ZABA-578206 format. One line per 3 residues: number of its first residue (from 1); their letters; for each residue x, y, z of N, C-alpha, C, CB. Coordinates in Angstrom, 3 decimals, padded with zeros to 6 digits. Glycine has a CB too. Layout:
BEGIN
NUM = A = X,Y,Z,X,Y,Z,X,Y,Z,X,Y,Z ~ ...;
This chain:
BEGIN
1 = MVI = -004.281,-011.261,016.195,-004.601,-010.563,014.882,-003.931,-009.202,015.038,-006.250,-010.419,014.579 ~ -003.344,-008.782,013.928,-002.667,-007.442,013.899,-003.256,-006.583,012.707,-001.047,-007.626,013.729 ~ -003.659,-005.406,013.099,-004.221,-004.429,012.080,-003.087,-003.360,011.720,-005.582,-003.660,012.693;
4 = GIM = -002.685,-003.342,010.576,-001.769,-002.300,010.241,-002.477,-001.178,009.616,-000.704,-002.788,009.360 ~ -002.139,-000.006,010.016,-002.833,001.314,009.620,-001.703,002.306,009.079,-003.652,002.006,010.959 ~ -001.947,002.851,007.917,-001.009,003.971,007.466,-001.877,005.055,006.924,000.062,003.498,006.343;
7 = KVR = -001.339,006.231,007.242,-002.096,007.417,006.624,-000.833,008.045,005.866,-002.911,008.540,007.832 ~ -001.091,008.401,004.722,-000.088,008.954,003.793,-000.574,010.377,003.094,000.198,007.827,002.655 ~ 000.138,011.153,003.155,-000.154,012.613,002.635,000.791,012.585,001.224,000.378,013.983,003.901;
10 = LFS = 000.040,013.105,000.228,000.785,012.857,-001.095,000.718,014.334,-001.804,000.004,011.557,-002.094 ~ 001.677,014.634,-002.744,001.684,015.767,-003.460,001.990,015.576,-005.007,002.624,016.636,-002.827 ~ 001.247,016.030,-005.959,001.482,015.809,-007.142,001.405,017.146,-007.981,000.628,014.794,-007.534;
13 = SDP = 002.293,017.604,-008.913,002.258,018.774,-009.558,001.342,018.700,-010.888,003.669,019.162,-009.832 ~ 001.179,017.466,-011.245,000.409,017.214,-012.545,-001.017,017.784,-012.611,000.301,015.710,-012.782 ~ -001.841,017.427,-011.688,-003.325,017.807,-011.877,-003.658,019.272,-012.183,-004.082,017.459,-010.627;
16 = QSL = -004.382,019.508,-013.176,-004.734,020.773,-013.561,-006.105,021.324,-012.863,-004.830,020.743,-015.055 ~ -006.909,020.211,-012.422,-008.121,020.424,-011.799,-008.449,019.307,-010.838,-009.155,020.590,-012.793 ~ -009.523,019.565,-010.036,-009.945,018.385,-009.140,-010.342,017.107,-009.864,-011.136,018.791,-008.282;
19 = KDK = -010.811,017.355,-011.095,-011.130,016.052,-011.858,-009.904,015.160,-012.218,-011.850,016.407,-013.194 ~ -008.921,015.951,-012.565,-007.545,015.318,-012.976,-006.854,014.625,-011.674,-006.490,016.542,-013.613 ~ -007.132,015.271,-010.531,-006.588,014.653,-009.294,-007.321,013.402,-008.805,-006.608,015.662,-008.195;
22 = RRL = -008.628,013.566,-009.009,-009.479,012.504,-008.622,-009.153,011.210,-009.473,-010.958,012.949,-008.784 ~ -008.992,011.466,-010.756,-008.594,010.405,-011.781,-007.313,009.701,-011.313,-008.351,011.057,-013.246 ~ -006.383,010.668,-010.831,-004.981,009.985,-010.629,-005.175,009.247,-009.206,-003.599,011.181,-010.604;
25 = VKS = -005.896,009.810,-008.245,-006.001,009.083,-006.905,-006.812,007.795,-007.001,-006.669,010.006,-005.828 ~ -007.898,007.933,-007.844,-008.688,006.611,-008.147,-007.838,005.506,-008.703,-009.830,006.862,-009.182 ~ -007.006,005.793,-009.723,-006.208,004.836,-010.250,-005.260,004.249,-009.171,-005.485,005.403,-011.388;
28 = LVE = -004.615,005.270,-008.345,-003.660,004.733,-007.239,-004.335,003.737,-006.451,-003.147,005.840,-006.271 ~ -005.496,004.151,-005.876,-006.232,003.426,-005.026,-006.581,002.015,-005.553,-007.382,004.176,-004.715 ~ -007.119,001.970,-006.830,-007.346,000.655,-007.401,-006.127,-000.202,-007.536,-007.953,000.796,-008.700;
31 = RLK = -005.052,000.264,-007.952,-003.838,-000.288,-008.019,-003.244,-000.982,-006.749,-003.033,000.695,-008.443 ~ -003.334,-000.210,-005.711,-002.999,-000.682,-004.417,-003.877,-001.781,-003.929,-003.028,000.401,-003.489 ~ -005.166,-001.629,-004.176,-006.020,-002.796,-003.811,-005.727,-004.051,-004.528,-007.417,-002.487,-004.039;
34 = NKF = -005.548,-003.969,-005.635,-005.337,-005.093,-006.484,-004.042,-005.753,-006.383,-005.524,-004.722,-007.789 ~ -002.946,-004.851,-006.170,-001.652,-005.435,-005.979,-001.279,-005.999,-004.572,-000.704,-004.443,-006.333 ~ -001.852,-005.337,-003.466,-001.428,-005.620,-002.118,-002.614,-006.127,-001.417,-000.829,-004.403,-001.410;
37 = NVS = -003.900,-006.260,-001.946,-005.000,-006.687,-001.177,-005.108,-005.925,000.260,-004.866,-008.215,-001.002 ~ -005.152,-004.624,000.285,-005.319,-003.911,001.315,-006.521,-003.083,001.112,-004.184,-003.213,001.592 ~ -006.998,-002.415,002.196,-008.223,-001.399,002.050,-007.638,-000.056,001.979,-009.307,-001.448,003.310;
40 = VAE = -007.983,000.607,000.918,-007.684,002.041,000.792,-008.796,003.036,000.609,-006.833,002.204,-000.283 ~ -008.589,004.137,001.110,-009.622,005.200,000.831,-009.040,006.577,000.803,-010.731,005.170,001.876 ~ -009.435,007.484,-000.013,-009.059,008.996,000.047,-009.767,009.407,001.328,-009.577,009.938,-001.325;
43 = TGA = -008.876,010.114,002.150,-009.454,010.543,003.470,-009.309,012.115,003.877,-008.754,009.689,004.565 ~ -008.566,012.695,002.944,-008.246,013.998,003.444,-007.879,014.838,002.209,-007.079,013.946,004.518 ~ -007.727,016.295,002.396,-007.441,017.188,001.253,-008.148,017.048,000.008,-006.154,017.091,000.932;
46 = LDS = -009.589,016.824,000.221,-010.457,016.470,-000.862,-010.662,017.574,-001.871,-011.744,016.055,-000.330 ~ -010.386,018.830,-001.225,-010.712,020.008,-002.267,-009.472,020.678,-002.756,-011.640,021.161,-001.617 ~ -008.343,019.944,-002.659,-007.070,020.530,-003.082,-006.619,019.887,-004.429,-005.972,020.323,-001.963;
49 = WNH = -006.161,020.575,-005.312,-005.820,020.146,-006.707,-004.541,019.221,-006.683,-005.559,021.448,-007.649 ~ -003.595,019.450,-005.717,-002.173,019.022,-005.709,-001.958,018.020,-004.539,-001.195,020.288,-005.561 ~ -002.706,018.176,-003.443,-002.562,017.300,-002.228,-003.499,016.362,-002.101,-002.574,017.984,-001.051;
52 = CEI = -003.276,015.236,-001.502,-004.355,014.232,-001.104,-003.732,013.592,000.037,-004.786,013.146,-002.262 ~ -004.725,012.849,000.702,-004.404,011.977,001.930,-005.106,010.779,001.711,-004.810,012.591,003.327 ~ -004.460,009.684,001.844,-005.070,008.225,001.711,-004.784,007.530,002.985,-004.433,007.341,000.457;
55 = GIA = -005.851,006.600,003.293,-005.647,005.846,004.466,-005.599,004.432,003.950,-006.751,006.089,005.558 ~ -004.789,003.489,004.489,-004.475,002.155,004.191,-004.569,001.223,005.287,-003.233,002.085,003.673 ~ -005.222,000.140,005.254,-005.432,-000.835,006.354,-005.050,-002.271,005.849,-006.967,-000.796,006.859;
58 = CVS = -004.517,-003.091,006.501,-004.400,-004.427,006.406,-004.386,-005.311,007.546,-003.405,-004.630,005.785 ~ -004.786,-006.556,007.316,-004.972,-007.319,008.622,-003.880,-008.583,008.401,-006.727,-007.875,008.861 ~ -003.280,-008.988,009.474,-002.203,-009.972,009.318,-002.310,-010.864,010.729,-000.644,-009.174,009.087;
61 = NES = -001.492,-011.827,010.833,-001.397,-012.731,012.097,-000.150,-012.400,012.751,-001.427,-014.306,011.786 ~ 000.825,-011.642,012.122,001.985,-011.184,012.707,002.457,-009.703,012.438,002.965,-012.067,012.310 ~ 002.968,-009.030,013.318,003.307,-007.624,013.323,004.326,-007.461,012.151,003.909,-007.149,014.763;
64 = AHA = 005.331,-008.204,011.965,006.395,-008.239,011.136,005.706,-008.123,009.673,007.285,-009.562,011.398 ~ 004.849,-008.983,009.507,004.172,-009.015,008.115,003.323,-007.832,007.995,003.286,-010.313,007.872 ~ 002.599,-007.348,008.903,001.841,-006.198,008.521,002.728,-004.918,008.230,000.840,-005.911,009.621;
67 = DSM = 003.722,-004.829,009.083,004.785,-003.767,008.787,005.336,-003.865,007.503,005.901,-003.811,009.714 ~ 005.736,-004.962,007.104,006.448,-005.057,005.840,005.481,-004.780,004.624,007.103,-006.477,005.720 ~ 004.144,-005.208,004.848,003.202,-004.888,003.805,002.930,-003.357,003.744,001.895,-005.667,004.037;
70 = LAA = 002.857,-002.568,004.720,002.900,-001.189,004.753,003.959,-000.550,004.083,002.902,-000.787,005.970 ~ 005.251,-001.126,004.369,006.481,-000.496,003.877,006.296,-000.726,002.448,007.871,-001.092,004.466 ~ 005.943,-001.791,001.889,005.802,-002.192,000.529,004.933,-001.192,-000.216,005.225,-003.586,000.443;
73 = VAN = 003.771,-001.052,000.415,002.834,000.020,-000.116,003.429,001.331,-000.404,001.755,000.261,000.826 ~ 004.110,001.836,000.754,004.810,003.074,000.657,005.939,003.153,-000.428,005.375,003.357,001.971 ~ 006.518,002.151,-000.517,007.594,002.060,-001.524,007.015,002.040,-003.054,008.450,000.721,-001.227;
76 = FIE = 005.991,001.327,-003.193,005.122,001.312,-004.448,004.740,002.722,-004.850,003.801,000.465,-004.227 ~ 004.215,003.456,-003.885,003.622,004.801,-004.130,004.760,005.645,-004.449,002.800,005.380,-002.913 ~ 005.886,005.551,-003.779,006.928,006.505,-004.034,007.678,006.195,-005.316,007.873,006.549,-002.881;
79 = NDG = 007.603,004.872,-005.804,008.246,004.647,-007.167,007.387,004.781,-008.291,008.822,003.342,-007.271 ~ 006.014,004.929,-008.102,004.965,004.935,-009.030,005.239,006.180,-009.932,003.552,004.964,-008.308 ~ 005.708,007.279,-009.356,005.914,008.430,-010.206,004.930,009.450,-010.339,006.147,008.028,-011.399;
82 = WFE = 003.669,009.252,-010.005,002.593,010.322,-010.080,002.433,011.082,-008.741,001.200,009.674,-010.469 ~ 002.912,010.588,-007.768,002.827,011.243,-006.412,004.043,011.156,-005.661,001.767,010.664,-005.587 ~ 004.222,012.321,-004.892,005.492,012.257,-003.952,004.944,012.258,-002.476,006.565,013.612,-004.197;
85 = ITD = 005.452,011.350,-001.747,005.079,011.305,-000.405,005.637,012.523,000.521,005.542,009.983,000.107 ~ 004.637,013.281,000.974,005.185,014.424,001.904,005.209,013.909,003.377,004.222,015.810,001.817 ~ 004.404,013.082,003.696,004.313,012.546,005.167,003.647,011.268,005.188,003.534,013.503,006.131;
88 = YST = 004.022,010.471,006.116,003.127,009.269,006.244,003.224,008.745,007.939,003.713,007.979,005.060 ~ 002.311,008.048,008.394,002.521,007.491,009.699,001.882,006.095,009.676,001.918,008.412,010.831 ~ 002.406,005.221,010.474,001.948,003.807,010.602,001.550,003.631,011.980,003.024,002.761,010.211;
91 = ELV = 000.609,002.578,012.185,000.379,002.099,013.487,000.044,000.605,013.238,-000.772,002.922,014.255 ~ 000.407,-000.117,014.350,000.020,-001.427,014.326,-000.870,-001.708,015.680,001.321,-002.336,014.197 ~ -002.075,-002.173,015.440,-003.104,-002.369,016.489,-003.095,-004.037,016.779,-004.678,-001.758,015.927;
94 = HMD = -002.808,-004.412,017.889,-002.907,-005.791,018.384,-004.177,-006.059,019.003,-001.856,-006.099,019.335 ~ -004.957,-007.080,018.357,-006.220,-007.350,018.827,-006.135,-008.753,019.562,-007.252,-007.308,017.650 ~ -006.378,-008.791,020.837,-006.117,-010.175,021.632,-007.569,-010.854,021.535,-005.578,-009.936,023.410;
97 = Q = -007.458,-012.007,021.432,-008.866,-012.746,021.500,-009.297,-013.108,022.768,-008.901,-013.994,020.740;
């Protein structure tokens, strides 16, 4: 079993308040969950209007599949248009049985 983990830092110039930002982040989180069947949560920069950090996790039986899923998620976020990725990191955790 392989667990893929990605931390993504995002920037958006659109939000004019925390309420605006939370609406945009919630929409992104739900779309990622529905499209890719991954676990997603806002994990950082909770008090910033323009910055946010989300954590994403997926489980697979192959490293290549988990890696490609996380790459597809990053590509989706980048092409979405609401947020710009300022930084991200990925990690694959191999669980032996």
